[in-house]
C-alpha positions as CSV (number, residue, x, y, z in Angstrom):
1,M,-14.2,21.7,9.4
2,D,-11.5,19.0,10.1
3,T,-10.9,17.0,6.9
4,G,-8.0,14.9,8.2
5,F,-6.0,13.5,5.3
6,I,-8.8,14.0,2.7
7,T,-8.3,17.1,0.5
8,P,-11.6,18.8,-0.4
9,I,-12.5,19.0,-4.0
10,Q,-11.7,22.4,-5.6
11,L,-13.1,23.9,-8.8
12,W,-10.6,24.1,-11.7
13,G,-10.9,27.9,-11.7
14,N,-9.6,28.0,-8.1
15,L,-6.5,26.0,-8.7
16,P,-3.2,27.9,-9.0
17,E,-1.7,28.2,-12.5
18,T,1.6,26.6,-11.5
19,V,2.1,23.9,-8.9
20,K,4.9,24.5,-6.6
21,A,7.7,22.0,-6.7
22,S,7.4,21.2,-3.0
23,Q,3.7,20.3,-3.4
24,T,4.6,17.9,-6.3
25,E,7.4,16.4,-4.3
26,E,5.2,16.0,-1.3
27,S,2.5,14.2,-3.3
28,N,5.1,12.0,-5.0
29,G,6.5,11.1,-1.6
30,M,3.1,10.2,-0.3
31,F,2.4,8.0,-3.3
32,K,5.8,6.4,-2.9
33,S,5.4,5.8,0.8
34,I,2.1,4.0,0.2
35,F,3.9,1.4,-2.0
36,E,6.9,1.2,0.3
37,N,4.6,0.5,3.3
38,A,2.8,-2.2,1.3
39,V,6.0,-3.9,0.3
40,N,7.4,-3.6,3.8
41,D,4.2,-5.1,5.1
42,V,4.5,-8.1,2.7
43,T,8.1,-8.6,3.8
44,D,7.3,-8.4,7.5
45,T,4.3,-10.8,7.3
46,Q,6.3,-13.3,5.2
47,K,9.1,-13.3,7.8
48,T,6.6,-13.8,10.5
49,L,5.0,-16.7,8.6
50,E,8.4,-18.3,8.0
51,Q,9.3,-18.0,11.7
52,Q,5.9,-19.5,12.7
53,Q,6.4,-22.4,10.3
54,Y,9.9,-23.0,11.6
55,L,8.6,-23.1,15.2
56,L,5.9,-25.5,14.1
57,S,8.2,-27.8,12.3
58,T,10.7,-27.9,15.2
59,G,7.9,-28.5,17.8
60,Q,8.6,-25.2,19.6
61,I,5.1,-23.8,19.2
62,D,2.1,-24.4,21.5
63,D,-0.7,-22.8,19.5
64,V,-0.9,-24.3,16.0
65,H,-3.6,-21.8,15.0
66,S,-1.0,-19.0,15.0
67,V,0.6,-20.5,11.9
68,S,-2.7,-20.3,9.9
69,I,-3.3,-16.8,11.2
70,A,0.2,-15.8,10.0
71,A,-0.4,-17.4,6.7
72,S,-3.7,-15.5,6.3
73,E,-2.0,-12.2,7.2
74,A,0.7,-12.9,4.7
75,Q,-1.8,-13.7,1.9
76,L,-3.9,-10.6,2.7
77,S,-0.8,-8.3,2.5
78,V,0.2,-9.8,-0.8
79,D,-3.3,-9.4,-2.1
80,M,-3.4,-5.8,-1.0
81,L,-0.1,-5.1,-2.8
82,V,-1.3,-6.7,-6.0
83,Q,-4.5,-4.6,-5.9
84,L,-2.5,-1.5,-5.3
85,R,-0.3,-2.4,-8.3
86,N,-3.4,-3.1,-10.4
87,K,-5.0,0.2,-9.5
88,A,-1.8,2.1,-10.2
89,I,-1.5,0.5,-13.7
90,E,-5.1,1.0,-14.4
91,S,-4.8,4.7,-13.4
92,Y,-1.7,5.1,-15.6
93,N,-3.4,3.5,-18.6
94,E,-6.4,5.8,-18.1
95,L,-4.2,8.9,-18.0
96,M,-2.5,7.7,-21.2
97,R,-5.9,7.5,-22.9
98,I,-6.7,11.2,-22.2
99,S,-6.3,13.3,-25.3
100,L,-5.3,16.9,-24.8
């Protein structure tokens, strides 16, 4: 069975007692890379939008609709980053509410 990037759910009894440091670092790296990719995407789409706006203002662009497309892409990437941040904060707050 090919699961791709989705890890199958395991029973608590089947989990190892100690988590290896490499596994922890790997999961931290994956979590970090998701946010880095989102931030980089916001930066890239903002640069594209600024370039399109510059071309429009100087009259160097033939298709005006590309500016509105670039603006929509930039807005969507910002919205995605904000939602990722909100979910991360929500998850952190939920973990803090857990009593041991």
